[in-house]
N, C-alpha and C positions, 0 to 999 in steps of 0.2 A: 512809451514810442511804441512797445510792443503791440498794445492794445490799437493802435492806430494803422498801422501795418498790416496787421491783421483784417481792421474793417475795410483797407483799401486794396488787399487779394481777395477777399470775398465781391467787393464790386467788383472786379478787375474780372474775376471769372464769370459774374454772372451777367456781363455786359459780352467777352468774349461769346460764350455760350448764348448768345440772342443774336450775334451777329452772326454766330454760324447757323443757325437755325434760317433765318432770312436769306440766307444766297441761293441762289439759284444752282442748280444742279447743271453739268453740262450738257445734257438733253433736253434742259429747255430754252438754248439758244437756238435750236433751229426753227421753233415756233414764234418766238419774239423774231426773226430774220426775214418773216413776211407778216407781218402788221399784225399780226396773233399773239397780244400778249404784254409786252412791259415795254414798248413802243411810248405810250401815255406818260410814265413813270417822271418823276422827279430827275434823274440821272438820265433819263435816255434807254434805248435799246442794249447800247452798250459801254455806257458813261458806269453803269453801277459797279461793271465790274473792277474795274481801277480801282476806285473810292472805299469797297468791301474788302477787297485782296489787300490793300496797304494796309487799313485801318485792322482787320485779322492778324496781320501779319505784327503790327503793334503790338497790341493788345496782348498776343501771345510770348511776344518778348521780354514784356510787363508781366503778365503771369510767371513764367520761367522765372527773371529777376528776384521779383520775388519771394518765389519760393526759393531761390536757397538762402535768398538773405534770410527769411524766417527759420529755417531749416539750421543756417549758423544760429543763428540766435538762440533756437531753442537746444541745441548741443552744447551750447556753453554755459546754459542756467545750472541751476544746483537745484535740485527736488529738495522740497521743505519735508521733515519727516514728521510724522504725525506723534502723537504719544499711542494711539490706536496700531501701528506700526511695527513695531517693537516691546509684541507683548508677553514675549521670554525672556525680558531683558533681566536684570539686576535687580530691578524693583518689586520682583515676583518674592513673597515672604514664605508660602504656602509650595511644601512640594507633597508631589503626590505618588504615595507607594505603591507599587506593583501588586494587583489584586491578587492575593494568596488564600481568597475563600471560595475560587472554581471546581469544583468539583472533576476530579481526572475517572476516565471509566479507568478499566481494569484489562479489558480487552487490550489487544495491541495488533489491530488491525488496520490494513495498511490505510491509509490516507492521503489525500492529496495536498492536507494543509503540513508546512512545514512545524518540526517541534522547535 
């Protein structure tokens, strides 16, 4: 079910972006009112605003509902642990001793490195 919702979410997101990109801005209405522009389109000069606005609103609502639902499903999932995520666990058989063969300088100059 999760994969189906993810696919539906992506399709709604892409269609929503497409509808937003093909809408005209507020400044494009002036040219269309004098006959230059989209007066010969399928929706007419003013009919596309209503259809496009309602469709964009429905898609945006569906996008947010799917986002909340998928977020809720994801938050309640338990993470599967992999064998590589617990490298310092009980299965480790060798212990590493601290290095003692590093030479120490006899000069006690001030250093930025803490002892």
